[in-house]
N, C-alpha and C positions, 0 to 999 in steps of 0.2 A: 415469813410466815408462809406456807405451801397452801393455796387457795383450794388446790385438788388434794384434799384431806385423805390419808389413808383410809382404805374401807374394809375392815376386816370381819369376817364371818365369824359367829359365835357358834359352838355346839355343846350340849351336854349330852353325856352317852351313858343312860342308868345311874345317874347322878345320886347318892345316899348320904345324907349327913345326919349322924347321931350324938346327941349329948347324953353320954351316959347310956340309961334306960330310955330316954325318950328319942324318939324318931322325930326330926324336925323337917326332912326332905326324904321322900319315898320314891325313888327308883326315877328320877326326874329325867326325861329325854326331850331337848326342844332343840329347834334351830334359827338362829337370827341370821337374815339375808345381810350382804353389804349393804351399807349406805341406807338403812332404814333405822326409824326410831320404835322400838319395841318397850311395851311398858308391862312391868310387872305389878299386877293389881290385886289388893284383895285386903281383908280385915286384918286387924293386929293379929301377930302369930301364925300367919298362914304359911309363912317360910318364904315369902318374896325377897326381905331384907339378907336373910341367910343365903341365898340362892345368889344376890349380888357380891356379896362379900367372899363367897366362893369364886365367883369370877373374878374380883380383884387381887386373890390371893390372900386375903385378911383370914380366910378359915379353909381350913383343907378337908377335901370329901373324904367321909370313911370309905366309899366305893363308887367306882365308876370313872368316867375320864370327862376333862373338859378342853375343848381345843379352841384356839382363836387363830384365825386365820389360817385354817387346815394343820396348824401345830400343837401338839400336846403338851398343855402347860400345867396339867395337874400338879406336878410336882416343884413346879417353879416358884420362886418368892415373888411377891408382889410388884418389886423393883424391876423385874425380867418380864414382865407378861405384857409389855407395850400397849397399857390401859391406863388411863387418867379418870381420877373420881372427884366428882363435885359433891362436896358433903352438905348435909342439912345446915350445918351452923355456919358455913363458908369458911371457916379456919383460917381468917385473912389475919397477918401478923399486924396488930395495931401501932407498933413503932417504926414500920416499914412504909414507905410511901407505894402507891398503887403500882408504879412501875416495878418498884423492888419486889413486891409482892408476886407479880406476872413473872418475872425473871427468875425468882427463886429456885424453882425445879432446874431451869436450864443451867443456872449457876451450879445448883449442886450435882447436875451431871457433867461439870468439867467446862462448860462454855464459857469464852472470853467474856469479861465484863462489858465491853462495847457491844460484840455481837449479842450477847443475852438482852441488853438493853433495846438494841433495834428489834429483835423479836417480840421484845415486850411491847413496844410502842405499835410494831405492826398488830399484835393480839388485840391491844387495846380500840384499833380502829375498825376490826371486824366487829365487835362487840357493842360498837357505837359510842366509845369513850375516848375519844381523841381530844388530846389536849388535858386529860385529867390525870396524867402519870405523876406530877409532883406532890397531888394531894393524899391526904392519909385516910384510912379507911372510915375514921371517925367524922369525915366531912363530907361522904358520901350518904345517900338513901338507902334504904335495905335492898331495892330493887338495883341500884348500880352497884351494890358491894355481890350481888347475886351475879352481875355481868362480869364483875372482876374475878371471881373463882370460877367462872366458865373459861375467862381468857386464858388464866393460869393453867388450866387443864390443856385446853386447846393450842397454845404454844408449843407442847410437847409432842404435836402431831401424833398422837396414839391411834392405835387401829379401832379401839372401842372406847367411847366416853361413856362413863358412867356415871348416872345422877340419882343420888339418893334423897327422896323425899325434900328438892331442890327450893321447894316454895312455902313449906310449912312455916316459916317464921316471917312471911308476909301477911298484908291484910287482904280481905277478898278483893277489893278492886285491883291493887298491884300485882296480886296474884293472876289474876286474869292477864293484865297487861304483860308481865314478865314470861308467862308460858306461851304466849304468842310470838315473842322475840327469840325464845329458846327454839320453837319451832321454825320458826323462819330462818334462823341462823344455821340449822341442821339441814334444811332442804337447800338453802345456799350453799353450804360447803360441802355438802353432801356425806358426811362423817355417819359411821355406826354409832347409834346411842342406845343404851338399856337405861331405863327410867323407872323407877320405884315409885310409888305412890299408894295411899289409899282412898283418893279422892277420885270418884267415878268422873265427874265431870271434866276433871284435868286429864285424866287418861283418853276419854273421848276425844278432847280436842289437840291432844298434842301426836297420836299415835298413828303410824302407819299399822301397826298389829298390838293387840292386847291379849297376855296371857294372863286369865283370871287364876289365882290359886286358892285353895282351900285345906287346909290339914296337911299341908307338905306336899300336895299333888295339883297337876293341872286340872281345874274344873272345865275349862272349856278357851280354846284360843282362835283367834281370827280379827278380822277388821273390825273397827269401832261399830260400822253400820250393822255387820253380821252378828255381833253380840247384842246390839240393842232389838235388832228386829226379829231375831230368830235364836232366843235363849234356848240353852240344851237342858236347862233345869229351873225348877223353882226359885233356886240359890241365886242362878245368874239373873233371871228376870228381876227378883228384887233389889240384887245388889248393883247391876247396870242400871242406873236410872232407878226408877222406883215403879213397883208394879203391884197391882192387885191380881192375886192368884185364886182364881175360883173354878169350881168344876163345872163341866158342861158335857153336853152330849152331840157327838159327830154325828150328823143324819146323813152326810153325804160326803165322799171322798173320791177322789181321782184327778187324773190330768195336773197334779200340782195346784189343784184347789180343793177346798172342803168347806162345807157349811156346818156350824156351830149351834146348837141351840141352848140358850140360858134362859131360863123361864120362859116368858112369852117371846123372848127376842131370839131372832135367829141373826147368824152374820156370816158372810162367807169372806174366807182368806186364804192367803196364798200359803201353802204347806209342801215341804218336800216330798214327805210320805206320811201319812196318816191311814188308820184303819177306823171303822165306824165303830162307835160304842162311846163308853165313859173316857173321859180325858180332861184336861185342866188347860185353861186360858190365861194368858197372862194380859191383863190390859193395863195400859198405862193412864195415867191420872187424867193427862189431857186427851185420852182417846174417847171421853165420854161426854156428853152433853145432858142437860136437865130440860124437860119440858113436862107438860101435865101428863097425868097417867092416861095410858093408851094400850090396847090389846096387843100392839106391836113392840112395847117399851117393857123393860123390867121396872116392876114397880118397887117404890123405894120411900122411906122417911128421913126428911134432914135432921140430924142430930146435933151439927154444928156449923157455923158458916162464918169464915173471915176473909174482910175486905182486905187485899193486898194491892191496891192500886190499879194494876192493869189486870188483874184477875181475881177472882174468889173461890177460895179453898173450901168445900165442903167434906163433909163426912155423911153418908147416908146409910142408913141401916136398910138390908134388903134378907130375902129369904136365903142369900149365899153369904152373909154376913155383911161387914161394914165395909163400905168401899169408899176410897179416898178420891176424891174427882177435883180437876182443877179446871175451872169454868171462865173464859175470856168474856162473857155475856155480862157486864157489870152493871149495864143499864137496868137488870132487874134481878134483885138480890131474891133468893127463895128463903123464907124466913125458916126458923127451927120450928120444927114439929109438923111441917107442911107436908102433904103428900106428893110425891113427884114420880115421874116416869123418866127412866134412864135409856137413852139412846147411845148407839157406838158411830164414832167416825170411821172412816174406812182405813186410817194407818194408825198404828199403836196397839194393834191387837195380832198375839203370835200363840199358836199352839204349843203347849211344853209337851215335849216327847215323853211316853211312859216310861 
């Protein structure tokens, strides 16, 4: 198995997909650099899986072009696109050994049994499953089966590896472990990967770049940090992580900074472009802290408090609506119906463009 994997670029040029009268994808244009892991993220029905299936050749676009490694593959069938797909269900053959599963695509492509076996064993080493080749899928854990599915895709040395909700069948702790393994493997081998998920935390953890989709279009694209710290809309602010979106007044703006007023509270934040006047702030739950009422704080009243071990989750009623607050100060629980003041930390507050 070639450790210097193929690195194909991906380009969508004004791609549209219709199912009858329903427009699933609207004039989608995007580019994925070779050797990067890009995640298509969004709620159910946003078009991310349809986009992946068009890239794989499992769906044909109604309009536009798809290029892989600079080659127009729009009209090519799936088996001629030089991509491999890791499915949500793993799709392992239960009656075949692990090595036979990994070698299946190679044998189907005409490779000799011996050579395919050697490549399969190399593939299992790459994903940390050396010595597992003689076992059956039923003898492996869910995380190990997932790695087998990745190995089976990688031994084909595709230009692009496609992963469709690859962790959805795993429990929470195993998801975290396997997503780290996938990311480390991608960085070590340097292949291009397109990853589909609806899980925001998963996308933040594995991606070089995230493309957030909504209603068949790109809502925002950028690095995980850009999307989290500089959301372009209320939808992005609430979808990437969680945010309290509240109205504010920008009282001073310039030199990439602004000062916003929220009740009696004023806060200075970084902002690329902003004008004075009415605006909205996206405030992360952990960007707020509770104290006693004070003229420089936002007044509130606790409506719920839940102790979760290393933090307390509060809901606090304010003049701007109910705010969700995550407070690590577990030594003092603010009781329900108590009056509090809300302050802001420096990070975790962003201006949402008008």
